[in-house]
N, C-alpha and C positions, 0 to 999 in steps of 0.2 A: 527710488526708482522717480526720476525728473519727469516732470508733466509741464508741459508748455502750451501755453494760449497762443495762438499764431500771432495774435494783433499786438502782442506786446515782443516779439521778436522782430529786431529792426530790420527793415528793407537793406538792401545793398545791391549796386551792381556787382555781378556773383563772378566772374572770370572774364573782366575787360580785357585783357589780351587776347580772347578768343570769340567772346559772346556780349550780345546786348543785353541777356538777361538780366533781370529785375524782381528782386523777391525775396524770400525770407530763408533761410538755412537753419538747420539743427543739426549739430555734430555730436557725435557720439566716438569711441574709441575704434571703432570699425567701420562704421557705416555715416553717411550724412546724406541727409533728405533735403529737398528745396522745392518748395511753390513759386514756382518762377513765371513772370508774364511777359509777352513779347508783343510788340504792335507790328502789324502786318508790314512786311518790307526787310524785317528784321530778322534775326539769327545768330546762327553760330559758323566762322568761318571753318575749312575743314584744319582739323588737329587730330591729335592721336594722344591717349594718356595712358599708363599703365592700369589704370581703375578699370574694373567691369562697371557699366553703367545701365539702368532701365530707366526711359524714359517713356511715362503714360499722360497721354493727352487728356485735359479733362474738357477744353472747349477751343476753337477753332481748328486751323489745318493748316499744316507745315508737309513740306518736301524733305525727308531726310533720306541723306544720300550717305550709304553704308558701304564702306571699302568699295567705292566707285558706282554703286548701283541705287538710282534715285527711287523711292517708293512715296505715295502720298501716305503722310497719317491724319488722324481726324480724330472725334471725341471717341474716348472709348477705347483707343486703341494701345497699345504698350509697344516698346521694341528692346530688344537685349543689344547693348553695344559691348561686344567682347574686348578685352584688355588688347591695347596696341591695335587696335581699329582706327584705320582714317574715318574720319565723319565729319558730316556737315549738316546745318539746318536752315532752311530758307522757310520763314513763317509767312504762309499765303493769307492767313486771315488773322486777326487779334487774335492771341493763344494763349491758354494757361495751362502749365505742363507741371507735372512732379516728375523731378528729378531724383533718382536714388544712387548714391556711388558709394562705392569704397572707399575706405580713408586706407592712406600707404605714406608711412611717417610724417603721420599727423596730418596729412594733406589731404581733402577729397576735391569739391570745386574750386576751392581758391586758391588755384595753379598759379604761384606768385614767385619771384626772385627771392633768394635768402635775404638780400639788403630789405626786399619790402617786409618780408617777414619778421626781421628784427625790428623794424618799424613800429610794426602792427603790436611784436611782444611788448615792448618799451613804453607802448600808449597804453595797454592794459594793465601793465605794472604800477601799484601805486607809489608815488615818490616819497621819499622819506626826506624832510628837510631836518637837519641840526639846529638846535637851538642856540 
């Protein structure tokens, strides 16, 4: 059973296609969890994905628009985002959020193109040089 020290997990922009979320992700075979930070004025533009997602606000305040209905969520509030439901996040105050998302086809938060996925895989693979 892998154990992670969060400070050892590299930070990254999680889904730059949709969001300004920056933080750390731990990815399993069926679930991915992220500890994400946003500055006021940032957030995620409206999008939808086949993953079920749970957001838990640890600090700050956000406006979550879920299926066209805006709701203010703050510290200690969690939201369940059903699969394929349009949603957006507007960060009203600097926020720290835990995001937990199902993994489908090897993808959780990192929604990227197939070309980008192949590039990431090639960077991970050790190169073998012939002598």
